[in-house]
Phi, psi and omega in degrees: 000168179219153176212140177269132179279184180298327176278125181291351182268358183227141171226156182257140170265125185247145171287118185291342180277325186246341184079001181287149179284124176276315179191166172251146183221152179285149171268106180282124181272186184300321180294318179295320178296318179299320178295320179295319180295320179296316176298322181295327179297317177293320179295324181296319179297318178294315182297318179296319183292341179299326182090169187299311187294317180294320178294321180300313181298315181296318180291325175293327175288327172298317178302315179298318179295319178296321178297317179291339179259015188303312183292324176296316179296316182296321179295321178293318176299317178302317182288320186277334181249336184085357181290155179304148184301319180295324176295322177294322177295316179298318178300318180294321177300317178297320177297320179298317182295324179288321176299318179298313183296316181299316181296319185281337188248357185300312182295320181297322182279320190253348184292164182299143176214149177272135176241151181291126186280348185090156184295328181292338181235037187296341179277001182254139168268125184250127182235135174241132174217164180242122183256149179300151177283322182130266180245125178250127174264125181247124177247110191260165179264173180262339189287326173228078195287349173246318184297311185293307180294333178296333176296341173257315184299310183298317184286324177293316178296316180297329179282353176105012181264163165262155187232136167248118188250124173253100178287164175302147176295346176277339183224050183293327183298325178297316178299318180294324179291322175301313180296322178298318180295317179296316181296330178293333179265326182239077184279347188293319184219151181279073183289338173228116176242153178239132171245131182249156180153195182260205185299327182296327179293317176297321179295321179296322178292317181295327184266001182293129179291345180271357179268132184265342174197148177247132171249115186240140171230127180167201182283160179297318177300319178292323178301322178296322178291321177296317179299319180296319179293317181292331183296339180300329181245014185054037178281123179290159184219142167250127187237124174246108187251203187279187180206167172224063196284156185246157164237122179256129181245112181279167181297332183267005188292152167285104189290328177295315179294320181295317180294319179297316181292318180297321180294314178297315180298330182270325191253334182299148185056031181057031180074007183270064184225124183297329179260015181292159178279121177245337179230140175235128175246118187243129177299139191314313185294340181254356190299305186298316180295318179297313182299321178298316179292318181296314183293324178297316179292320182295324181294345181271350186275146178219127176280159178167182180251355180278169185293336181274351182292143180285325178204171188260201184279172169281120188290316180265115183305323183293341179292334179300322179294322179294315180300313180296320179297318180295319179296312182295321179296319179298317181289322179295333182264014174106359179287166180236141175262107180270343170222127178069201182164197179303330180289352179287343178279102181234089188311133004268015184253160170229121177286161183303139178229125176240123183245142176232167178055033181273126180299150183294340181267007181280159180297327181294341179258327187265326184257152177290124182272316178060047177207174184281060178233157180209141175252136182243129187234140176270130178232160183290313183203184183296324180296317178294323179298314180296318180300314180287328177300325184274359179275063181206154176280346178275165177194064184263296185213182179187167181223140177231134173244119179196145176271352177271102186299316183296314179295321180294317179296319179297316179294321180299320179292329185275343176291130181281090182201166178277334182216145174216136175248142178250126177062027174193155178267123170052036179298333181299331182293335180274346182266101187296337182283349182265142178287154183231125179164175186228192178228167178062224180293350179274359174108194183204163186082172184222144166247170181073154175065190180299322178296325178293322176294315181294335179299334184249030177214159176248133178290137179236122180258131180227132172240147177225124181291124181271327177204156181288141178213194178301131179257094184279339179265059181211145176290349181267006180295149184259163176298323181296317179296318180294323178296321179294321179294317179298323178295319180293318179297318180295322180291320183282323192236356188270353184284157179269144180249138179273147179283000000 
């Protein structure tokens, strides 16, 4: 949590479970952000000049330092978000793996390569390379305060950029610790700087003319405001927004595994996960057995701040009202609460809620809830499940449980989302080589993997003439040369192809 003190230049980071002050941080204004961006421009030039190998060594050493600081980082995440310590440790481990992959693969993905020029340009040597953008502004979320922004920070740094990071006002300390770790390994230049503050600080970063790209994670409405600010300078943006993700359970599914995954996807981190499971569509023949297993498991979960708690508090107090509204709307429209109900909202916690028979037009099905609630729906078959899964403006991720590999792969391809896991929840997030991102209201662009590296670089095409040949782009070209070219084009491209 966050609170502004009497001085407008300082705000407090609060533990959402206890309300205790974790730390105080400065509110960086537009001038302070501009100074950070200016410093980043100089750091970017130095960082780029180091070359691939030097950057790789430094980033691998950052990874090592973060690993040695893992427990310190996890404890800070635990204090600022309230999530269980082990979940904070797991999040940090995932961030470490992505930092490692970005460092090791940047040159292979982005380094210069020769491409075939084609017969028409056979006298040209064609080279493709990816150059750093310069300064990347990262605006991070609070729910996964190291894993999510690291998907931009690590890849932007590996691509040769400097980064100015604005962490969420709910988790500023995590951002500062990341910067401290990087500075300890790379003391020469401020390749990663952190600016802290509220929404105005993020707006100043997004609208800064010295920023070459913005990587944003948050809600779709906030993404629109960031895009509007960035548009003043035609600054491109990669946006990872919310989701209303599904878990589809086929008739052949391992129901114990499906129930376990759906529960974790819905309830872990108090349901405050953009790729979390919010809707479950179960094929009719498996519905009753699945629901029985899910409700039994859900009834065993307890939120809290102690080590035995399954998950922590709701980090943003205003989210509690949304969660309560969605539960009541579902019940008012004919839904049933088979676990929990409106009384499950006990500030700052929400106990597990499982809803059934909820109409598709209810807020609990259509809007992102971002809490430990889940709706379970009976469907005729896999096709109906996919059809209902796609009836949303979001398109981030999804999960399918089925023992039929072919049917599962077909359904995974048909789900309108950026990522889908089969027989596991969100396994793609652990695979650093895979891109991460969504479509529609879930955003655009990609972090992670080769696509994530390219997101923070610009392609540069270079040709070099190897030997003289016909010069067709000249006023001196002859009729004979043009006739030869037309003959070659007809030979290469004029033939008919059979179906």
